[in-house]
C-alpha positions as CSV (number, residue, x, y, z in Angstrom):
1,X,29.7,-18.4,-9.6
2,X,31.1,-15.2,-8.3
3,X,30.4,-13.7,-4.9
4,X,28.0,-11.2,-6.5
5,X,26.2,-14.0,-8.5
6,X,25.4,-15.6,-4.9
7,X,24.3,-12.7,-3.2
8,X,21.8,-12.4,-6.4
9,X,20.6,-15.7,-5.9
10,X,20.1,-15.4,-2.3
11,X,18.3,-12.1,-2.5
12,X,16.0,-13.7,-5.2
13,X,14.4,-16.0,-2.4
14,X,12.5,-13.0,-1.3
15,X,13.3,-10.1,-3.6
16,X,11.5,-9.6,-6.9
17,X,11.6,-6.6,-9.4
18,X,8.3,-5.4,-11.1
19,X,8.8,-3.2,-13.9
20,X,5.1,-2.3,-14.7
21,X,1.9,-2.2,-12.9
22,X,3.4,-3.4,-9.8
23,X,0.7,-1.8,-7.7
24,X,-2.1,-3.8,-9.6
25,X,-0.1,-7.1,-9.2
26,X,0.1,-6.2,-5.6
27,X,-3.7,-5.8,-5.0
28,X,-4.1,-9.2,-7.1
29,X,-1.8,-11.0,-5.1
30,X,-3.7,-9.5,-1.7
31,X,-7.0,-11.0,-3.3
32,X,-5.5,-14.3,-3.3
33,X,-3.6,-14.4,0.0
34,X,-4.9,-16.2,3.0
35,X,-5.6,-14.5,6.5
36,X,-5.2,-11.0,5.6
37,X,-5.2,-9.0,8.6
38,X,-4.1,-5.6,7.7
39,X,-3.4,-3.4,4.7
40,X,-1.0,-0.1,4.7
41,X,-1.1,1.9,1.7
42,X,1.3,5.0,1.2
43,X,0.7,6.8,-1.8
44,X,0.6,10.7,-2.5
45,X,-2.0,10.2,-5.1
46,X,-4.8,7.8,-5.2
47,X,-7.4,7.3,-7.6
48,X,-10.6,5.3,-8.2
49,X,-8.8,3.1,-10.7
50,X,-11.9,2.7,-12.8
51,X,-10.2,1.7,-16.2
52,X,-8.1,-1.0,-14.3
53,X,-8.6,-4.5,-13.9
54,X,-8.5,-4.1,-10.1
55,X,-10.5,-0.9,-9.4
56,X,-10.6,0.8,-5.8
57,X,-14.2,-0.5,-5.5
58,X,-12.4,-3.8,-6.0
59,X,-10.1,-3.0,-3.3
60,X,-13.0,-1.7,-1.0
61,X,-15.0,-4.9,-1.5
62,X,-12.6,-6.9,-0.6
63,X,-11.6,-4.9,2.6
64,X,-15.2,-4.9,3.7
65,X,-16.0,-8.6,2.9
66,X,-13.0,-9.3,5.0
67,X,-13.0,-6.9,7.7
68,X,-9.3,-5.7,7.3
69,X,-7.6,-3.2,9.1
70,X,-6.5,-0.7,6.7
71,X,-4.1,2.3,7.2
72,X,-3.9,5.0,4.6
73,X,-1.4,8.0,4.3
74,X,-2.0,10.1,1.4
75,X,-2.0,13.8,0.6
76,X,-5.0,15.8,1.6
77,X,-7.6,16.7,-1.0
78,X,-7.5,20.2,0.2
79,X,-4.0,20.0,-1.3
80,X,-4.4,17.7,-4.0
81,X,-7.9,17.9,-5.1
82,X,-7.2,14.6,-7.4
83,X,-7.4,12.6,-4.3
84,X,-11.2,13.8,-3.5
85,X,-12.9,11.2,-5.3
86,X,-10.8,8.2,-3.9
87,X,-10.8,9.6,-0.5
88,X,-14.7,9.9,-0.6
89,X,-15.2,6.6,-1.6
90,X,-12.9,4.8,1.0
91,X,-14.3,6.9,4.0
92,X,-17.7,5.9,2.8
93,X,-17.3,2.1,2.0
94,X,-14.8,1.1,4.5
95,X,-15.0,3.5,7.4
96,X,-15.1,0.8,10.2
97,X,-11.5,-0.3,9.3
98,X,-10.0,2.6,7.9
99,X,-7.5,4.8,9.5
100,X,-6.8,7.6,7.2
101,X,-3.7,10.0,7.8
102,X,-3.0,13.2,5.5
103,X,0.8,14.2,5.1
104,X,1.1,16.7,2.2
105,X,4.9,16.0,1.9
106,X,4.6,12.3,1.4
107,X,6.2,11.1,-1.6
108,X,7.0,7.4,-0.7
109,X,5.0,4.8,-2.4
110,X,4.4,1.6,-0.1
111,X,2.1,-1.1,-0.1
112,X,2.1,-3.7,2.9
113,X,-0.2,-6.8,3.2
114,X,-0.1,-8.7,6.5
115,X,-1.2,-12.2,6.0
116,X,-0.8,-15.9,6.7
117,X,1.9,-17.5,6.9
118,X,4.1,-14.2,6.2
119,X,3.3,-10.9,4.8
120,X,4.7,-9.2,1.6
121,X,4.9,-5.5,0.6
122,X,5.8,-3.4,-2.6
123,X,8.2,-0.4,-2.4
124,X,8.2,1.5,-5.8
125,X,7.7,4.4,-7.8
126,X,3.8,3.8,-8.6
127,X,1.1,5.8,-7.1
128,X,-2.4,4.1,-6.6
129,X,-3.6,5.6,-10.0
130,X,-4.5,4.6,-13.4
131,X,-1.6,6.8,-14.7
132,X,1.2,4.7,-12.9
133,X,-0.3,1.6,-14.9
134,X,0.6,3.5,-18.1
135,X,4.0,4.8,-16.9
136,X,7.1,3.1,-16.5
137,X,7.2,2.2,-13.2
138,X,9.8,0.3,-11.2
139,X,9.0,-1.6,-8.1
140,X,10.5,-3.9,-5.5
141,X,8.1,-7.0,-4.2
142,X,9.4,-8.3,-0.9
143,X,8.3,-11.3,0.9
144,X,8.1,-11.3,4.6
145,X,10.2,-14.4,5.3
146,X,13.7,-15.0,5.7
147,X,15.8,-11.7,5.4
148,X,12.7,-10.0,4.1
149,X,10.7,-10.6,7.2
150,X,12.7,-7.4,8.6
151,X,12.1,-5.4,5.7
152,X,8.1,-6.1,5.3
153,X,8.1,-5.0,9.3
154,X,9.9,-1.9,8.6
155,X,7.8,-0.9,5.7
156,X,4.8,-1.6,7.9
157,X,6.1,0.5,10.5
158,X,7.0,3.1,8.0
159,X,2.9,3.8,7.2
160,X,1.9,3.0,10.8
161,X,4.0,4.6,13.1
162,X,6.9,6.9,11.3
163,X,4.7,8.9,8.7
164,X,1.6,9.2,11.1
165,X,3.8,10.2,14.1
166,X,5.3,13.2,12.0
167,X,4.6,16.4,13.0
168,X,3.2,17.3,9.4
169,X,0.7,14.3,9.5
170,X,-2.8,14.7,10.6
171,X,-5.3,11.8,11.6
172,X,-8.3,12.7,9.1
173,X,-10.2,9.5,9.9
174,X,-10.1,6.1,12.2
175,X,-13.4,4.5,13.3
176,X,-12.5,5.6,17.1
177,X,-11.7,9.2,16.3
178,X,-14.4,11.9,16.2
179,X,-13.6,15.7,15.3
């Protein structure tokens, strides 16, 4: 076994490449996770996913039923009207648990689930849309143990601190925020 082979074997302990539908697989995994306490979603475009096995309503049902803190960073529907239906659905369904930031420059796609005994994340090219399920999208799943723990933490901080703290980000909705 070469040094390169041993690095690959080591990395497989907490990393896995998903070639298609990674964002849908992420939420299927969330639904089966234990003790989910936070979801972080960073995606420029968000849709209702009506034609998918996992819809935005399924995700909202899960968040609502389990009272899960949810932080979302996306582009404003004023800039991206495509996002209007999904943002309205989320604000009406999960308002007590939702913190929503708009950042019209965001292009990252990050999904993080903090759960027991460790969290996991997805970093890739898939927006939270039906189109992403029909496109060739590549994503990297990271399990939050071993060397993956720090990666999941950093991805979570990207959606909870780094992007929301940027000057081009604005807080749109939070349970404690009133305009």
